[in-house]
VMD Tcl script that draws the C-alpha trace (Angstrom):
set ca {
  {36.79 -8.84 -50.21}
  {34.94 -11.24 -47.91}
  {38.23 -12.37 -46.34}
  {38.84 -11.43 -42.77}
  {42.48 -10.57 -43.57}
  {43.43 -7.58 -45.69}
  {45.46 -7.95 -48.84}
  {48.76 -7.32 -47.08}
  {48.27 -10.48 -44.91}
  {47.96 -8.54 -41.62}
  {45.16 -9.90 -39.38}
  {42.26 -7.49 -38.93}
  {41.45 -6.22 -35.50}
  {38.42 -7.32 -33.52}
  {36.80 -3.90 -33.89}
  {37.12 -4.02 -37.66}
  {35.61 -7.52 -37.80}
  {32.76 -6.43 -35.56}
  {32.02 -3.36 -37.72}
  {32.10 -5.53 -40.85}
  {29.74 -8.14 -39.41}
  {27.41 -5.48 -38.01}
  {27.20 -3.76 -41.35}
  {26.54 -7.04 -43.13}
  {23.89 -8.30 -40.66}
  {22.41 -5.00 -39.37}
  {18.79 -5.96 -40.12}
  {19.07 -9.36 -38.43}
  {20.71 -7.86 -35.33}
  {18.01 -5.17 -35.11}
  {15.24 -7.79 -35.45}
  {16.84 -10.03 -32.81}
  {17.16 -7.06 -30.41}
  {13.47 -6.19 -30.86}
  {12.46 -9.81 -30.31}
  {14.54 -10.11 -27.12}
  {13.18 -6.79 -25.83}
  {9.63 -7.92 -26.53}
  {10.15 -11.20 -24.71}
  {11.72 -9.40 -21.72}
  {8.73 -7.01 -21.59}
  {6.26 -9.96 -21.77}
  {8.02 -11.74 -18.92}
  {7.96 -8.54 -16.83}
  {4.22 -8.07 -17.46}
  {3.42 -11.69 -16.57}
  {5.56 -11.53 -13.43}
  {3.88 -8.29 -12.27}
  {0.38 -9.67 -12.92}
  {1.16 -12.84 -11.00}
  {2.55 -10.81 -8.10}
  {-0.55 -8.59 -8.04}
  {-2.91 -11.62 -8.11}
  {-0.93 -13.29 -5.36}
  {-1.01 -10.12 -3.30}
  {-4.76 -9.77 -3.83}
  {-5.42 -13.36 -2.78}
  {-3.30 -12.90 0.34}
  {-5.18 -9.69 1.21}
  {-8.50 -11.51 0.74}
  {-7.32 -14.36 3.01}
  {-6.19 -11.85 5.63}
  {-9.58 -10.07 5.43}
  {-11.40 -13.38 5.89}
  {-9.21 -14.26 8.84}
  {-9.77 -10.86 10.52}
  {-13.53 -11.05 9.89}
  {-13.76 -14.50 11.43}
  {-11.72 -13.34 14.43}
  {-13.90 -10.24 14.82}
  {-17.08 -12.28 14.47}
  {-15.99 -14.84 17.06}
  {-14.90 -12.09 19.44}
  {-18.24 -10.29 19.01}
  {-20.14 -13.50 19.64}
  {-18.09 -14.21 22.78}
  {-18.12 -10.76 24.23}
  {-20.70 -8.03 23.89}
  {-19.69 -4.40 24.38}
  {-20.62 -3.02 27.73}
  {-22.27 0.38 27.78}
  {-20.50 3.32 29.35}
  {-20.71 3.46 33.11}
  {-22.29 6.55 34.56}
  {-19.69 8.66 36.37}
  {-18.97 12.22 37.51}
  {-16.40 14.33 35.74}
  {-14.73 16.85 38.05}
  {-14.38 20.50 37.13}
  {-11.19 21.38 35.30}
  {-9.43 23.92 33.06}
  {-9.20 23.36 29.30}
  {-6.81 25.11 26.89}
  {-8.39 25.93 23.53}
  {-6.58 25.93 20.19}
  {-6.46 29.75 20.09}
  {-4.61 29.81 23.48}
  {-7.50 30.75 25.72}
  {-8.01 28.77 28.94}
  {-11.58 28.14 30.03}
  {-13.09 26.51 33.10}
  {-15.23 23.43 32.62}
  {-17.88 22.81 35.31}
  {-18.32 19.32 36.75}
  {-20.85 17.13 34.96}
  {-22.19 13.56 34.79}
  {-21.20 11.30 31.95}
  {-21.94 7.78 30.70}
  {-24.86 5.51 31.40}
  {-27.51 4.26 28.98}
  {-30.02 6.44 27.12}
  {-32.63 5.41 29.65}
  {-30.72 7.33 32.32}
  {-30.93 10.65 30.42}
  {-34.23 11.66 32.02}
  {-32.54 11.42 35.43}
  {-29.97 14.15 34.64}
  {-29.48 16.79 37.35}
  {-28.77 19.46 34.68}
  {-31.21 18.80 31.82}
  {-30.32 22.04 30.03}
  {-26.57 21.28 29.79}
  {-25.06 19.01 27.17}
  {-22.42 16.50 28.18}
  {-19.04 17.06 26.56}
}
mol new
graphics top color blue
foreach p $ca { graphics top sphere $p radius 0.5 }
foreach p [lrange $ca 0 end-1] q [lrange $ca 1 end] { graphics top cylinder $p $q radius 0.2 }
display resetview
């Protein structure tokens, strides 16, 4: 009964041979499938961890580069304070659709200039 040909000497089909071999070695095929699936999963996990670590190290390098550029730019050039200037009167449209008039006002300058305001009761916008 272990012959691959039936008793009437006709060759068996490929499907019949496959079914016979699968039935005979079902446990081994199942174990091999689990082992291959486990290895594929392990490779995927290692590849994703490596990619994440590589991405993190690149982000850290980029951050270091941007910090060094920002530090060198800050050392070379200090921010200038706002220049005192007059803002002309204008109309402003509000979110609810109303249009209001805005009176002219002074803007900019350092905090030392605040006591020189012409309109001390008004807040600058």
